[in-house]
C-alpha positions in Angstrom: -68.3 49.6 22.5 -65.0 51.1 21.3 -63.1 49.2 18.6 -59.5 48.4 19.3 -56.9 50.0 16.9 -53.8 48.1 15.8 -50.6 49.4 17.3 -48.8 52.1 15.4 -46.0 51.1 13.0 -43.4 52.3 15.5 -44.8 50.0 18.2 -45.1 47.1 15.7 -41.5 47.6 14.8 -40.4 47.7 18.5 -42.4 44.5 19.3 -41.0 42.8 16.2 -37.4 43.6 17.3 -38.1 42.5 20.8 -39.6 39.2 19.6 -36.6 38.6 17.3 -34.2 38.8 20.2 -35.8 35.6 21.7 -36.3 33.7 18.5 -33.0 31.8 18.8 -34.2 30.4 22.2 -37.7 29.5 21.0 -36.7 26.0 19.9 -36.6 22.4 21.2 -33.3 21.8 19.3 -30.7 20.8 21.9 -27.9 23.4 22.3 -24.6 22.7 20.4 -22.6 22.4 23.6 -25.2 20.1 25.2 -25.7 22.2 28.3 -29.1 22.2 30.0 -30.6 23.0 33.3 -32.4 19.9 34.6 -35.2 19.8 37.1 -35.2 16.4 38.9 -38.8 15.2 38.6 -38.4 11.6 39.7 -35.7 9.4 41.2 -36.5 5.8 42.0 -34.2 3.1 43.2 -35.0 -0.6 42.5 -34.1 -2.2 45.9 -33.3 -5.6 44.2 -30.9 -4.3 41.6 -29.8 -1.1 43.3 -30.2 0.6 39.9 -31.8 4.1 39.6 -34.4 5.4 37.2 -34.2 9.2 37.0 -36.3 11.7 35.1 -35.3 15.3 34.5 -37.3 18.0 32.8 -34.5 19.8 30.9 -34.4 23.3 29.5 -31.9 24.7 27.1 -29.3 26.6 29.2 -29.3 29.5 26.8 -33.1 30.0 27.3 -32.8 29.7 31.1 -29.9 32.2 31.2 -31.6 34.7 28.9 -35.2 34.5 30.3 -34.7 33.8 34.0 -31.2 34.7 35.1 -30.3 37.7 33.0 -33.3 39.9 33.3 -32.2 43.4 34.1 -35.7 44.7 34.8 -38.6 43.3 36.8 -41.4 42.1 34.4 -44.8 41.5 35.9 -45.9 39.3 33.0 -45.4 35.6 32.9 -42.3 34.3 31.3 -42.6 32.7 27.8 -43.5 29.0 27.6 -40.4 26.9 28.5 -39.2 24.7 25.6 -38.9 21.7 27.9 -37.6 18.3 27.0 -37.4 15.2 29.1 -34.1 13.3 29.9 -34.8 9.8 31.2 -32.0 7.7 32.7 -32.9 4.0 33.1 -31.2 1.5 35.4 -28.2 3.7 36.2 -25.5 2.4 38.6 -25.7 4.3 41.9 -22.1 5.3 42.1 -21.9 6.4 38.4 -25.1 8.4 38.8 -23.8 10.2 41.9 -20.5 10.9 40.2 -22.2 12.3 37.1 -24.3 14.6 39.2 -21.5 15.7 41.5 -23.1 14.2 44.6 -21.6 12.3 47.4 -24.7 10.5 48.7 -28.2 9.5 47.5 -29.4 11.7 50.5 -28.6 14.6 48.2 -30.5 13.2 45.2 -33.6 15.2 45.9 -36.6 15.4 43.7 -37.4 19.1 43.0 -33.7 20.1 42.7 -32.1 21.8 39.8 -28.9 20.5 38.1 -26.6 21.8 35.4 -26.3 18.9 32.9 -23.9 18.5 30.0 -25.3 15.9 27.5 -23.5 14.5 24.5 -24.6 12.3 21.6 -24.1 8.6 21.8 -24.9 5.8 24.1 -21.5 5.4 25.7 -20.4 6.4 29.1 -21.2 5.5 32.7 -24.7 7.1 32.6 -26.9 7.1 29.5 -30.4 8.2 28.9 -33.0 9.3 26.3 -33.6 12.9 25.5 -37.1 13.4 24.0 -39.9 15.9 23.5 -43.0 14.7 25.5 -45.3 16.5 23.1 -43.9 14.6 20.1 -42.4 11.4 21.3 -45.1 9.5 23.1 -43.0 6.4 23.6 -39.6 6.8 25.3 -36.8 5.5 23.1 -38.3 6.8 19.8 -35.9 9.0 18.0 -37.3 12.5 17.7 -37.8 13.9 14.2 -34.8 16.3 14.7 -32.6 13.2 14.6 -31.6 13.5 18.2 -30.9 10.1 19.7 -29.9 8.9 23.1 -27.6 11.3 25.0 -25.5 10.7 28.0 -25.0 13.1 30.9 
């Protein structure tokens, strides 16, 4: 059986430079401007209170734009692991939620849809929720180690 040889120094340099280009996106730290792409995983309405519980899987907008939208060539390999976070909105007022998402009716609040979200620190505003890492924060409401607390969108 033939033994594999390590890549030449030129290839190692090339791979290192390519890897370095994506290093700034390989993080779970929320972007400075608070912009994310959010995949609506779950949207439930409590019929008694008419309040909504909504769960988004959110991805740093810079990562999404760099890896998914800005590819100038077709790559047959899988994309890198998405640095996904969860954004959970609890007991949101229906009208406030629709306004925050730019929707006119709950008919358009469809699980499996993508949204552009702008989240900011703090727990004020018409719609608030918790941003957390599902691999680290096992109990929603815990403050992640990075110091990120509740964010509103």
